[in-house]
Structures are given as structure tokens and as C-alpha cells.
C-alpha positions as a Markdown table, in Angstrom:
| # | Residue | x | y | z |
|---|---|---|---|---|
| 1 | Met | 155.1 | 27.0 | 17.9 |
| 2 | Gly | 151.4 | 28.0 | 18.6 |
| 3 | Ala | 150.0 | 29.9 | 20.9 |
| 4 | Lys | 149.3 | 28.6 | 24.2 |
| 5 | Phe | 145.9 | 28.4 | 26.2 |
| 6 | Thr | 144.5 | 27.9 | 29.8 |
| 7 | Leu | 141.3 | 25.5 | 30.9 |
| 8 | Gly | 140.7 | 27.3 | 34.5 |
| 9 | Leu | 143.6 | 27.7 | 37.1 |
| 10 | Ala | 142.8 | 24.6 | 38.9 |
| 11 | Phe | 143.2 | 22.2 | 35.9 |
| 12 | Ala | 145.6 | 24.2 | 33.7 |
| 13 | Ala | 148.3 | 23.9 | 37.2 |
| 14 | Gly | 148.3 | 20.0 | 36.2 |
| 15 | Leu | 148.3 | 20.2 | 32.8 |
| 16 | Gly | 151.9 | 21.3 | 31.1 |
| 17 | Leu | 151.3 | 23.4 | 28.4 |
| 18 | Leu | 153.2 | 22.4 | 25.2 |
| 19 | Ser | 152.8 | 25.1 | 23.0 |
| 20 | Ala | 154.7 | 28.8 | 23.0 |
| 21 | Ala | 152.8 | 32.2 | 23.2 |
| 22 | Gly | 152.4 | 34.1 | 20.1 |
| 23 | Ala | 150.2 | 37.3 | 20.3 |
| 24 | Arg | 147.5 | 37.1 | 17.9 |
| 25 | Ala | 144.6 | 39.7 | 17.7 |
| 26 | Glu | 142.3 | 36.7 | 16.5 |
| 27 | Glu | 141.5 | 33.8 | 19.1 |
| 28 | Pro | 143.3 | 30.7 | 18.2 |
| 29 | Ile | 141.9 | 27.3 | 17.3 |
| 30 | Arg | 142.3 | 24.9 | 20.3 |
| 31 | Ile | 143.1 | 21.5 | 20.5 |
| 32 | Gly | 143.3 | 19.8 | 23.6 |
| 33 | Phe | 145.0 | 16.0 | 24.0 |
| 34 | Ala | 143.4 | 13.9 | 26.8 |
| 35 | Ile | 146.5 | 11.3 | 26.2 |
| 36 | Ala | 148.6 | 8.9 | 28.5 |
| 37 | Gln | 152.0 | 10.7 | 29.0 |
| 38 | Ser | 152.8 | 7.7 | 31.5 |
| 39 | Gly | 152.0 | 3.7 | 32.0 |
| 40 | Trp | 151.9 | 1.5 | 29.1 |
| 41 | Leu | 149.7 | 3.0 | 26.9 |
| 42 | Ser | 152.4 | 5.9 | 26.7 |
| 43 | Asn | 154.3 | 3.7 | 24.4 |
| 44 | Tyr | 151.4 | 4.0 | 21.5 |
| 45 | Asp | 150.1 | 7.9 | 22.8 |
| 46 | Leu | 153.5 | 9.8 | 22.7 |
| 47 | Pro | 154.6 | 9.0 | 19.3 |
| 48 | Pro | 151.5 | 10.2 | 17.4 |
| 49 | Phe | 151.2 | 13.2 | 19.8 |
| 50 | Arg | 154.5 | 14.3 | 18.6 |
| 51 | Ala | 153.7 | 14.0 | 15.2 |
| 52 | Ala | 150.4 | 15.6 | 15.4 |
| 53 | Val | 152.6 | 18.7 | 17.0 |
| 54 | Thr | 154.8 | 18.4 | 13.8 |
| 55 | Lys | 151.6 | 18.9 | 11.6 |
| 56 | Ile | 150.1 | 21.6 | 14.1 |
| 57 | Asp | 153.8 | 23.6 | 13.8 |
| 58 | Glu | 153.6 | 23.3 | 10.0 |
| 59 | Ile | 150.6 | 25.0 | 9.8 |
| 60 | Asn | 151.1 | 27.4 | 12.0 |
| 61 | Ala | 154.3 | 28.4 | 10.4 |
| 62 | Ala | 152.4 | 28.7 | 6.7 |
| 63 | Gly | 150.4 | 31.3 | 8.7 |
| 64 | Gly | 147.4 | 29.0 | 10.6 |
| 65 | Leu | 144.2 | 27.6 | 9.6 |
| 66 | Leu | 141.5 | 29.7 | 8.1 |
| 67 | Gly | 144.2 | 32.8 | 9.0 |
| 68 | Arg | 144.3 | 31.7 | 12.7 |
| 69 | Gln | 147.0 | 30.1 | 14.9 |
| 70 | Ile | 146.7 | 26.7 | 16.3 |
| 71 | Ala | 147.2 | 26.3 | 20.1 |
| 72 | Tyr | 147.2 | 23.0 | 21.8 |
| 73 | Thr | 147.4 | 21.7 | 25.6 |
| 74 | Ala | 148.4 | 18.1 | 26.5 |
| 75 | Ala | 147.1 | 16.4 | 29.9 |
| 76 | Asp | 148.2 | 13.3 | 31.2 |
| 77 | Thr | 145.5 | 10.2 | 31.9 |
| 78 | Lys | 148.4 | 8.1 | 33.1 |
| 79 | Thr | 146.8 | 5.1 | 31.0 |
| 80 | Asp | 143.7 | 5.3 | 33.4 |
| 81 | Gln | 140.3 | 5.2 | 32.5 |
| 82 | Glu | 138.9 | 7.4 | 35.3 |
| 83 | Arg | 141.4 | 10.3 | 35.0 |
| 84 | Ser | 140.9 | 10.1 | 31.0 |
| 85 | Ala | 136.9 | 10.7 | 31.4 |
| 86 | Ser | 138.0 | 13.6 | 33.9 |
| 87 | Ile | 140.5 | 15.3 | 31.6 |
| 88 | Gly | 138.2 | 14.6 | 28.9 |
| 89 | Ser | 135.5 | 17.1 | 30.5 |
| 90 | Glu | 137.8 | 19.5 | 31.8 |
| 91 | Met | 138.8 | 20.3 | 28.1 |
| 92 | Val | 135.5 | 20.3 | 26.5 |
| 93 | Asn | 134.2 | 22.7 | 29.3 |
| 94 | Gly | 137.8 | 25.0 | 28.5 |
| 95 | Gly | 136.2 | 24.9 | 25.3 |
| 96 | Val | 138.4 | 23.2 | 22.9 |
| 97 | Asp | 137.7 | 23.0 | 19.1 |
| 98 | Leu | 138.9 | 19.5 | 18.7 |
| 99 | Leu | 139.2 | 16.9 | 21.5 |
| 100 | Val | 142.4 | 13.9 | 20.5 |
| 101 | Val | 142.1 | 10.9 | 22.8 |
| 102 | Ser | 144.5 | 7.8 | 23.6 |
| 103 | Cys | 145.3 | 5.2 | 21.4 |
| 104 | Asp | 142.9 | 2.7 | 22.3 |
| 105 | Tyr | 139.1 | 2.4 | 22.8 |
| 106 | Asp | 139.0 | 1.4 | 26.2 |
| 107 | Phe | 141.2 | 4.3 | 27.6 |
| 108 | Gly | 140.1 | 6.9 | 24.7 |
| 109 | Ala | 136.6 | 6.4 | 24.8 |
| 110 | Pro | 135.9 | 8.0 | 28.8 |
| 111 | Ala | 137.5 | 11.0 | 27.3 |
| 112 | Ala | 135.7 | 11.0 | 23.8 |
| 113 | Leu | 132.3 | 10.5 | 25.2 |
| 114 | Ala | 132.5 | 14.0 | 26.9 |
| 115 | Ala | 133.6 | 15.6 | 23.6 |
| 116 | Asn | 130.5 | 13.8 | 21.6 |
| 117 | Gln | 127.8 | 15.0 | 24.2 |
| 118 | Ala | 129.2 | 18.5 | 23.7 |
| 119 | Gly | 128.9 | 18.2 | 20.0 |
| 120 | Ile | 132.9 | 18.5 | 19.5 |
| 121 | Ile | 134.9 | 16.6 | 17.2 |
| 122 | Thr | 136.9 | 13.9 | 19.1 |
| 123 | Ile | 139.2 | 11.6 | 17.4 |
| 124 | Ser | 141.7 | 8.6 | 18.6 |
| 125 | Leu | 145.4 | 8.9 | 17.8 |
| 126 | Cys | 144.8 | 5.2 | 16.7 |
| 127 | Ala | 142.3 | 3.2 | 18.5 |
| 128 | Ala | 141.6 | 0.4 | 16.1 |
| 129 | Asp | 138.3 | -0.8 | 17.9 |
| 130 | Pro | 135.4 | 0.4 | 15.8 |
| 131 | Lys | 133.4 | 1.3 | 18.9 |
| 132 | Met | 135.6 | 4.5 | 18.5 |
| 133 | Gly | 133.2 | 6.0 | 16.2 |
| 134 | Val | 129.2 | 6.1 | 15.7 |
| 135 | Gln | 128.0 | 3.2 | 16.8 |
| 136 | Gly | 130.3 | 3.1 | 20.1 |
| 137 | Val | 131.1 | 6.9 | 20.7 |
| 138 | Gly | 129.0 | 8.9 | 18.9 |
| 139 | Pro | 128.8 | 10.6 | 15.4 |
| 140 | Tyr | 131.5 | 13.4 | 16.3 |
| 141 | Ala | 134.0 | 10.6 | 17.1 |
| 142 | Phe | 136.7 | 9.3 | 14.8 |
| 143 | Thr | 140.2 | 7.2 | 14.9 |
| 144 | Ala | 142.8 | 7.9 | 12.7 |
| 145 | Thr | 143.8 | 4.4 | 12.1 |
| 146 | Ser | 142.1 | 1.3 | 10.3 |
| 147 | Ala | 140.0 | -1.3 | 12.4 |
| 148 | Ala | 141.8 | -3.9 | 14.1 |
| 149 | Gln | 139.6 | -6.5 | 12.4 |
| 150 | Ala | 141.0 | -4.9 | 9.3 |
| 151 | Glu | 144.6 | -6.0 | 10.4 |
| 152 | Gly | 143.6 | -9.5 | 11.3 |
| 153 | Val | 142.0 | -10.0 | 8.0 |
| 154 | Ala | 145.1 | -8.6 | 6.1 |
| 155 | Met | 147.4 | -10.9 | 8.0 |
| 156 | Ala | 145.4 | -13.9 | 7.2 |
| 157 | Glu | 144.9 | -12.9 | 3.7 |
| 158 | Tyr | 148.6 | -12.6 | 3.6 |
| 159 | Ala | 149.7 | -15.7 | 5.2 |
| 160 | Arg | 147.4 | -17.7 | 2.8 |
| 161 | Thr | 148.1 | -16.2 | -0.5 |
| 162 | Lys | 151.6 | -15.2 | -0.3 |
| 163 | Met | 153.1 | -17.3 | 2.4 |
| 164 | Gly | 151.4 | -20.5 | 1.6 |
| 165 | Leu | 150.4 | -21.0 | 5.1 |
| 166 | Lys | 147.1 | -23.6 | 5.4 |
| 167 | Thr | 146.5 | -23.5 | 9.2 |
| 168 | Ala | 147.1 | -21.3 | 12.4 |
| 169 | Tyr | 146.5 | -21.7 | 16.2 |
| 170 | Val | 145.5 | -18.4 | 17.5 |
| 171 | Leu | 146.8 | -16.8 | 21.0 |
| 172 | Glu | 144.4 | -13.8 | 22.0 |
| 173 | Asp | 145.4 | -11.4 | 24.8 |
| 174 | Ser | 142.2 | -10.5 | 26.7 |
| 175 | Ile | 143.3 | -7.4 | 28.3 |
| 176 | Ile | 141.8 | -5.1 | 25.8 |
| 177 | Glu | 139.1 | -4.8 | 23.0 |
| 178 | Tyr | 141.6 | -4.3 | 20.3 |
| 179 | Asn | 143.1 | -7.4 | 20.8 |
| 180 | Lys | 139.7 | -9.5 | 20.5 |
| 181 | Ser | 138.6 | -7.5 | 17.4 |
| 182 | Ala | 141.9 | -8.6 | 15.5 |
| 183 | Cys | 141.5 | -11.8 | 16.7 |
| 184 | Ala | 137.9 | -11.8 | 15.1 |
| 185 | Gly | 139.4 | -10.7 | 11.9 |
| 186 | Phe | 142.4 | -13.2 | 11.6 |
| 187 | Arg | 139.4 | -16.1 | 12.5 |
| 188 | Ser | 136.9 | -14.6 | 10.2 |
| 189 | Ala | 139.3 | -14.5 | 6.6 |
| 190 | Phe | 141.9 | -17.7 | 7.5 |
| 191 | Thr | 138.3 | -19.9 | 7.8 |
| 192 | Ala | 136.7 | -17.9 | 4.9 |
| 193 | Ala | 138.9 | -20.3 | 2.7 |
| 194 | Gly | 139.9 | -22.7 | 4.8 |
| 195 | Gly | 136.9 | -24.0 | 6.6 |
| 196 | Ala | 137.0 | -24.0 | 10.5 |
| 197 | Ala | 139.7 | -26.5 | 10.2 |
| 198 | Ala | 142.1 | -24.6 | 9.3 |
| 199 | Ile | 142.3 | -22.9 | 12.8 |
| 200 | Leu | 143.7 | -25.9 | 14.7 |
| 201 | Gly | 143.1 | -24.3 | 18.1 |
| 202 | Ser | 142.7 | -21.4 | 20.2 |
| 203 | Asp | 143.9 | -19.6 | 23.6 |
| 204 | Thr | 143.8 | -16.5 | 25.6 |
| 205 | Phe | 146.3 | -15.1 | 28.1 |
| 206 | Arg | 146.3 | -11.6 | 29.9 |
| 207 | Asn | 149.0 | -9.2 | 29.3 |
| 208 | Glu | 150.3 | -8.8 | 32.7 |
| 209 | Asp | 150.2 | -13.0 | 33.3 |
| 210 | Pro | 154.2 | -13.7 | 34.4 |
| 211 | Ser | 153.8 | -17.0 | 32.1 |
| 212 | Ile | 151.9 | -18.4 | 29.3 |
| 213 | Ala | 153.5 | -22.2 | 30.3 |
| 214 | Ala | 150.0 | -23.6 | 29.7 |
| 215 | Gln | 149.1 | -22.5 | 26.7 |
| 216 | Ile | 152.4 | -23.6 | 25.1 |
| 217 | Thr | 151.8 | -26.9 | 26.4 |
| 218 | Arg | 148.3 | -27.0 | 24.7 |
| 219 | Ile | 150.2 | -25.8 | 21.5 |
| 220 | Lys | 152.9 | -28.6 | 21.8 |
| 221 | Ala | 150.0 | -31.2 | 22.4 |
| 222 | Leu | 148.3 | -30.6 | 19.0 |
| 223 | Pro | 148.3 | -33.7 | 16.7 |
| 224 | Ala | 149.6 | -31.8 | 14.2 |
| 225 | Ala | 151.8 | -28.5 | 14.6 |
| 226 | Pro | 150.2 | -25.4 | 13.1 |
| 227 | Asp | 152.0 | -23.6 | 10.3 |
| 228 | Ala | 151.8 | -20.6 | 11.9 |
| 229 | Ile | 150.8 | -18.9 | 15.6 |
| 230 | Tyr | 148.4 | -15.8 | 15.0 |
| 231 | Leu | 149.5 | -13.5 | 18.3 |
| 232 | Cys | 146.8 | -10.7 | 18.8 |
| 233 | Ser | 148.8 | -8.7 | 21.7 |
| 234 | Val | 150.4 | -5.4 | 22.5 |
| 235 | Thr | 153.7 | -4.7 | 24.4 |
| 236 | Pro | 155.1 | -5.5 | 27.0 |
| 237 | Gly | 153.1 | -8.4 | 27.4 |
| 238 | Gly | 152.9 | -9.7 | 23.5 |
| 239 | Ala | 157.0 | -9.3 | 24.1 |
| 240 | Ser | 156.8 | -11.7 | 26.8 |
| 241 | Ala | 154.8 | -14.1 | 24.8 |
| 242 | Val | 157.1 | -14.3 | 21.6 |
| 243 | Arg | 160.2 | -14.9 | 23.7 |
| 244 | Gln | 158.2 | -17.4 | 26.2 |
| 245 | Leu | 157.3 | -19.1 | 22.5 |
| 246 | Arg | 160.7 | -19.0 | 21.0 |
| 247 | Ala | 162.3 | -20.5 | 24.3 |
| 248 | Ala | 160.2 | -23.0 | 24.6 |
| 249 | Gly | 161.3 | -24.2 | 21.1 |
| 250 | Ile | 158.1 | -23.4 | 19.2 |
| 251 | Asp | 159.9 | -21.9 | 15.8 |
| 252 | Thr | 156.7 | -21.9 | 13.7 |
| 253 | Pro | 156.1 | -18.1 | 12.2 |
| 254 | Ile | 154.2 | -16.0 | 14.2 |
| 255 | Leu | 151.7 | -13.5 | 12.4 |
| 256 | Ala | 150.7 | -10.8 | 14.7 |
| 257 | Ser | 148.7 | -7.6 | 15.0 |
| 258 | Thr | 150.0 | -4.2 | 14.5 |
| 259 | Ala | 150.4 | -3.2 | 18.1 |
| 260 | Met | 153.6 | -5.2 | 17.9 |
| 261 | Val | 155.1 | -3.2 | 15.5 |
| 262 | Asp | 158.7 | -1.7 | 15.5 |
| 263 | Asn | 162.2 | -2.1 | 17.3 |
| 264 | Tyr | 161.4 | -0.7 | 20.8 |
| 265 | Trp | 160.9 | -4.4 | 22.2 |
| 266 | Leu | 163.0 | -6.6 | 20.0 |
| 267 | Asn | 165.7 | -6.8 | 22.6 |
| 268 | Ala | 163.4 | -8.9 | 24.3 |
| 269 | Val | 163.9 | -11.4 | 21.9 |
| 270 | Pro | 167.4 | -11.6 | 20.1 |
| 271 | Gly | 167.7 | -13.2 | 17.2 |
| 272 | Leu | 163.7 | -13.3 | 16.3 |
| 273 | Lys | 163.0 | -14.6 | 13.2 |
| 274 | Asp | 159.8 | -15.4 | 11.0 |
| 275 | Phe | 157.8 | -12.8 | 12.6 |
| 276 | Tyr | 155.5 | -10.9 | 10.6 |
| 277 | Leu | 152.6 | -8.2 | 10.9 |
| 278 | Pro | 150.5 | -5.4 | 8.9 |
| 279 | Gly | 152.6 | -2.2 | 9.5 |
| 280 | Leu | 151.4 | 1.2 | 9.0 |
| 281 | Met | 154.6 | 2.2 | 7.8 |
| 282 | Ser | 158.6 | 1.7 | 7.8 |
| 283 | Leu | 161.0 | 3.7 | 10.1 |
| 284 | Tyr | 164.4 | 1.9 | 8.6 |
| 285 | Gly | 164.9 | 3.7 | 5.4 |
| 286 | Asp | 162.8 | 0.8 | 3.2 |
| 287 | Asp | 159.2 | 2.0 | 3.0 |
| 288 | Pro | 158.5 | 2.6 | -0.7 |
| 289 | Arg | 156.2 | 5.4 | -0.7 |
| 290 | Pro | 158.3 | 8.8 | -0.7 |
| 291 | Glu | 155.5 | 10.7 | 1.3 |
| 292 | Met | 156.8 | 8.3 | 4.4 |
| 293 | Ala | 160.5 | 9.7 | 4.1 |
| 294 | Thr | 158.8 | 13.4 | 4.1 |
| 295 | Phe | 157.1 | 12.9 | 6.8 |
| 296 | Leu | 160.2 | 11.2 | 8.9 |
| 297 | Glu | 162.4 | 14.4 | 7.8 |
| 298 | Ala | 159.9 | 16.6 | 9.1 |
| 299 | Phe | 159.5 | 14.8 | 12.7 |
| 300 | Arg | 163.3 | 14.8 | 12.9 |
| 301 | Lys | 163.5 | 17.8 | 12.2 |
| 302 | Arg | 161.0 | 19.0 | 14.7 |
| 303 | Trp | 162.1 | 16.7 | 17.7 |
| 304 | Asn | 165.9 | 16.5 | 16.5 |
| 305 | Glu | 165.1 | 12.4 | 16.6 |
| 306 | Pro | 163.2 | 10.2 | 14.8 |
| 307 | Pro | 159.9 | 8.6 | 16.0 |
| 308 | Val | 160.2 | 5.5 | 18.0 |
| 309 | Ser | 157.0 | 4.0 | 16.8 |
| 310 | Ser | 155.4 | 4.1 | 13.4 |
| 311 | Tyr | 151.9 | 5.0 | 14.8 |
| 312 | Ala | 153.4 | 8.6 | 14.6 |
| 313 | Val | 152.3 | 9.1 | 11.0 |
| 314 | Leu | 148.6 | 8.8 | 12.3 |
| 315 | Gly | 149.2 | 11.7 | 14.5 |
| 316 | Tyr | 150.1 | 13.6 | 11.5 |
| 317 | Ser | 147.6 | 12.7 | 9.4 |
| 318 | Met | 145.0 | 13.1 | 11.9 |
| 319 | Ile | 145.6 | 16.7 | 11.9 |
| 320 | Glu | 145.8 | 16.7 | 8.0 |
| 321 | Ala | 142.5 | 15.2 | 7.7 |
| 322 | Trp | 140.6 | 17.6 | 10.2 |
| 323 | Ala | 142.7 | 20.8 | 9.1 |
| 324 | Arg | 141.7 | 19.8 | 5.5 |
| 325 | Ala | 137.9 | 19.6 | 6.7 |
| 326 | Val | 138.1 | 22.7 | 8.8 |
| 327 | Glu | 139.5 | 24.5 | 5.1 |
| 328 | Lys | 136.5 | 22.8 | 3.3 |
| 329 | Ala | 133.9 | 23.8 | 5.4 |
| 330 | Gly | 135.3 | 27.3 | 6.1 |
| 331 | Thr | 135.0 | 26.6 | 9.8 |
| 332 | Val | 136.0 | 25.0 | 12.8 |
| 333 | Lys | 132.3 | 24.7 | 14.3 |
| 334 | Ala | 131.7 | 20.9 | 14.8 |
| 335 | Asp | 128.7 | 20.4 | 12.0 |
| 336 | Pro | 130.1 | 21.6 | 8.9 |
| 337 | Val | 133.4 | 20.0 | 9.5 |
| 338 | Leu | 131.6 | 16.9 | 10.3 |
| 339 | Ala | 129.8 | 16.7 | 7.1 |
| 340 | Val | 132.9 | 17.6 | 5.2 |
| 341 | Met | 134.6 | 14.8 | 7.1 |
| 342 | Asn | 132.1 | 12.1 | 6.2 |
| 343 | Ser | 132.1 | 12.8 | 2.7 |
| 344 | Phe | 135.9 | 11.9 | 2.4 |
| 345 | Arg | 136.2 | 9.0 | -0.2 |
| 346 | Asp | 140.1 | 8.2 | -0.6 |
| 347 | Glu | 141.3 | 11.3 | 0.5 |
| 348 | Pro | 145.1 | 11.4 | -0.1 |
| 349 | Phe | 146.9 | 11.6 | 3.4 |
| 350 | Thr | 150.1 | 10.7 | 4.3 |
| 351 | Ala | 148.8 | 7.5 | 6.3 |
| 352 | Gly | 147.1 | 6.4 | 3.4 |
| 353 | Pro | 143.8 | 6.8 | 1.5 |
| 354 | Thr | 141.2 | 7.9 | 4.0 |
| 355 | Thr | 137.5 | 7.3 | 3.7 |
| 356 | Phe | 134.6 | 8.1 | 6.0 |
| 357 | Thr | 130.9 | 7.9 | 6.1 |
| 358 | Asp | 128.3 | 9.0 | 8.4 |
| 359 | Gln | 128.3 | 5.6 | 9.7 |
| 360 | Met | 132.1 | 4.5 | 9.7 |
| 361 | His | 134.6 | 6.4 | 11.1 |
| 362 | Ile | 137.6 | 3.9 | 10.4 |
| 363 | Gln | 139.4 | 2.7 | 7.9 |
| 364 | Leu | 138.3 | -0.8 | 6.8 |
| 365 | Asn | 140.9 | -1.6 | 3.8 |
| 366 | Arg | 144.0 | 1.1 | 4.1 |
| 367 | Pro | 146.7 | -0.5 | 2.4 |
| 368 | Trp | 149.1 | -2.2 | 4.9 |
| 369 | Leu | 152.9 | -2.4 | 4.7 |
| 370 | Ile | 154.0 | -5.9 | 5.6 |
| 371 | Met | 156.9 | -6.2 | 7.9 |
| 372 | Lys | 159.1 | -9.3 | 8.9 |
| 373 | Val | 161.9 | -9.2 | 11.9 |
| 374 | Glu | 165.4 | -10.0 | 10.4 |
| 375 | Asn | 168.3 | -9.3 | 11.7 |
| 376 | Asp | 167.3 | -7.8 | 14.9 |
| 377 | Ser | 164.9 | -5.3 | 12.9 |
| 378 | Phe | 162.0 | -4.8 | 11.3 |
| 379 | His | 162.1 | -4.8 | 7.8 |
| 380 | Ala | 159.4 | -4.0 | 5.2 |
| 381 | Val | 158.2 | -6.4 | 2.7 |
| 382 | Glu | 155.7 | -5.4 | 0.3 |
| 383 | Leu | 152.5 | -2.9 | 0.5 |
| 384 | Phe | 149.6 | -5.3 | 0.8 |
| 385 | Arg | 145.7 | -4.3 | 0.6 |
| 386 | Asn | 142.8 | -6.9 | 2.2 |
| 387 | Thr | 140.4 | -7.8 | -0.4 |
| 388 | Ile | 137.9 | -8.6 | 2.2 |
| 389 | Val | 136.2 | -5.9 | 3.7 |
| 390 | Pro | 134.9 | -6.5 | 7.5 |
| 391 | Asp | 131.1 | -6.0 | 7.2 |
| 392 | Met | 129.1 | -4.8 | 10.2 |
| 393 | Lys | 128.6 | -8.2 | 11.9 |
| 394 | Leu | 132.5 | -8.8 | 12.2 |
| 395 | Leu | 133.4 | -5.1 | 13.1 |
| 396 | Phe | 131.2 | -5.3 | 16.5 |
| 397 | Arg | 132.0 | -9.1 | 16.6 |
| 398 | Val | 128.0 | -10.1 | 16.7 |
| 399 | Gly | 127.5 | -13.7 | 17.6 |
| 400 | Gln | 131.2 | -14.0 | 18.4 |
């Protein structure tokens, strides 16, 4: 475990410092986690946070980073944007070398803005909206994952080339930007091959809606049933939508965005079949990449249990990437570290090859692991790398 640090008495009282002390002659490197430990977003934030701690502990056990221990602290944003902003500012004022923020642009950006304005590197655990980067937050902001548009593109390409699906209906959860971006990517790639007529219709709902009966009625009223439904949503509302679609007798294959991955919600739809999405890794012993098994073993060793979400690997790789940049730069100062990170080209990390430029701080065609639900569990199908790379117009949904 790494050394702990405080950020001022009033602030530290509410933090719950998560790292054990270790007496070091040299001041530790400091990482602050402004993340959701409660509320719906905690389902996405906590697994990669624990994986990040796993990697930090490994680095400290091996002698530290640049010969210094890494200290970390975490504060609960409670899935609240205003609290995200205030905690981010407190951590920046307390002197962190790296600020880690939530798994979503809408809720992570308020904290990230504080770090960017102070010239401090900030990384989202898994925000998939490209605005978590240079154009939305600023040049010091990164995210550990791929663009939501790339998720949609990959699912559309896989549906056409591997599954032979020719038509689709799009069901968009409008609660956050991530969902809108995933749907934009799917529409763009699916119509690139089949034309506008390939999308038989589209509809919206909000994650907290208790019913999507009206949307189901419109799907059933289509002159011809679609080959698939593309659902861009997050839990818990996404799980509710899937349950309602199946309960209404709609057995069409459901294609989904990555946020619907992993088994923790499948008890809401017992016996679910024909459900596919582009995943990050498999937690279920069938991932074809040996590095994922190594990661899972490290996580289990640290926490005495496996991760509940495959988003966990992003937290581990986030620390890998930043630590490698610090080592190459020879300092934790932001500008030299930023220059190294912007030079990464298919840099091999556990989560997959990673590329950053001075204009793009999110992945655009990192390989996906296509997952399907069968026998009440997700299972790996195959690795798939999208060939259509989203351009800037699609990434920022210009004209859409």
C-alpha cells in the first residue's frame, strides 16, 4: 500500500483516505480520485478505481515511480456534477500530480476542468464521449477508453459483416452524452453500407423512465420488423428497456453499447438471448488474450475477489500509461508528461494498443472483444477491430 496524504483539515475529514502510510524521506507522488462511490455511476467508477489501486500497489512494491512512492486518496462525488466540481477543485488546490475523474463526461468534466485550468494532467476512468479531451475539457485531459462513436461503429460493422444484418431500429437513451455518441456512431457506420433506409426507425427514452411501452408500440407497428435493435443506454434503465422489449415478445437481436456489459444486471432478464455488444475484456475465463488473465489474477490477489465489471481493466491501464509517460519524461511535471503521452502510437498496455495525439485523447479503433449473452452469462465471441475510424465531425456530432 502507498503512503497517504491530506488536502487540508476541512476537506480531508470527508475523504476517507484509502492508502496506508509509509515513511519516506522524499515526498510521495500524489494522485487524487474524484469519483462516484455512490449513486448509479458508482457501478462504473468503483471497479476501475480498485484496478488503478492494484497497479499503484504493484508500482510501490517494486520501488515506486522515479524512486518515489505513490500516495492516493479518493472522494465521493455521489454522482453529482456540482460535487464533482468542488472535489476536483479541492484536490487540485491540495497539490495532486494527477487527478482521476469519473467514468462519464457529464459527471467527470466538472472536476477535470479544475485540473486542466491548473495545468495538471487529468484522466477519466472510462468516459467515452470525446469531449473528455482537448476539445471539450482542454489539452491536459485524457480518458482511458475508446470513443462511444467507435463502439457504435464497431457494432454496426460487426452486425453487417459478421452477422449479416441489413436493417436496424435505434433506441436511444438521452440521459447522457455517451449514449447519444454511441448511437451516432452506429447510425453513421450502419448507413454507410446500407444507406439511410437501413435504419427503419429511431426513438428515444430516458434512463429513469418506468416504461417504454410507447416505443415498443412503435417498433411493433413497423411495416417490416428490423433485423436488430440497437440500444445505446446504461444501467439500470438499459436493463429495464431490455426486459420490457423481451416481455413484449420482441425477440429481435439486441445490439448494445459497451456500458451494458457484464453479468451484474442479467438477473433482471432471465434467459436473455441474442444480445451482443463490443466489450473491453471478458471476466468469464474465455478472453483470448493472456494479459487479461494476468490482470484478473492481480486484481483477485489485491481485493480477494474478481472485478464485477470489465471496465476495471481501464483503471489498471490508465495508471500503466501515466506511469510509463512519467518514467520516459523523468518527472511528474505535467508538460513533459503530456508531451510523452501525446507521442504514444499503439503503445502496448493491458487494455489494448493506445494512441494519443495533441488533438485526440481517446481511442478510435482499439480492438473490441465482441460479447454475447448465453445461459445467463456474457461470453466472448471474437476480437474485432473497427475499420471505419470516426472523423472529427462524427466525434463531435457536427450536423447530427
